[in-house]
C-alpha positions in Angstrom: 7.7 -7.7 -10.1 7.6 -8.0 -6.3 9.6 -11.1 -5.1 9.4 -13.3 -2.1 11.6 -12.8 1.0 13.5 -15.8 0.3 14.4 -14.9 -3.3 15.3 -11.2 -1.7 17.6 -12.8 0.8 19.3 -15.1 -1.9 20.2 -11.6 -3.6 21.7 -10.2 -0.5 25.6 -9.8 -0.6 27.3 -11.6 2.3 28.5 -8.6 3.7 25.0 -7.0 4.5 23.8 -10.9 5.6 26.4 -10.8 8.2 25.4 -7.1 9.2 21.6 -8.4 9.0 22.3 -11.4 11.3 24.1 -9.3 13.9 21.4 -7.2 14.0 18.9 -9.7 15.0 21.0 -11.4 17.3 20.8 -8.0 19.3 17.0 -7.8 19.1 16.7 -6.7 15.4 16.4 -3.1 15.8 17.7 -1.5 12.8 16.1 -4.2 11.0 12.8 -3.3 12.7 13.2 0.0 11.9 13.8 -0.5 7.6 10.7 -2.6 7.7 8.9 -0.3 9.8 9.7 2.6 7.5 8.8 1.0 4.3 5.4 -0.1 5.4 4.6 3.7 6.3 5.8 4.4 2.7 3.8 2.0 1.1 0.9 2.9 2.9 1.4 6.5 2.2 1.9 6.0 -1.4 -0.8 3.6 -2.0 -3.5 4.9 0.5 -6.8 5.8 -1.2 -9.5 8.2 -0.3 -13.1 7.9 -0.6 -14.6 10.3 -2.8 -17.8 10.3 -0.6 -16.8 10.2 3.0 -13.3 10.7 3.2 -12.2 7.9 5.1 -8.6 6.2 4.3 -9.1 3.1 2.1 -6.4 0.4 2.7 -4.9 -0.5 -0.9 -4.9 -4.1 -0.4 -8.6 -4.5 1.0 -10.8 -6.5 -1.0 -13.9 -4.5 -1.0 -12.8 -1.1 -2.7 -14.8 0.3 -5.3 -13.1 2.3 -8.1 -15.3 4.5 -10.7 -13.9 5.5 -14.0 -15.5 8.7 -15.1 -15.4 11.4 -17.5 -14.6 12.5 -21.2 -12.8 9.4 -22.8 -9.5 12.1 -23.4 -9.6 13.2 -19.5 -10.7 10.5 -17.3 -10.9 10.6 -13.6 -10.9 7.8 -11.0 -13.0 7.6 -7.6 -12.3 5.6 -5.0 -15.0 4.2 -2.7 -15.3 2.4 0.4 -18.1 0.5 0.2 -21.3 0.1 -2.0 -23.0 3.1 0.1 -20.5 5.4 -0.5 -20.5 4.4 -4.3 -24.6 4.5 -4.5 -24.5 7.9 -2.4 -21.9 9.2 -5.0 -23.8 8.4 -8.0 -27.0 9.3 -6.9 -25.6 13.1 -6.1 -23.8 13.4 -9.5 
């Protein structure tokens, strides 16, 4: 389960909070680096590709379309960036 930042901060050890505060007072370069790397990891691991046009789909975008197809023992999943790509895929297959 994902936690809000306030809950995460409440669980951080005292020594790490001191390090975090010192880093933030110095411009937060270490903290910025950690956050940037985590965002890149999430984007790489959760990013999908449209089965029709190949464009990368943001996993947090609201208008993503997913199609489940194939036999019941071997289902496949196709991601689409929009209705037009989904329609094109269905017409070709």
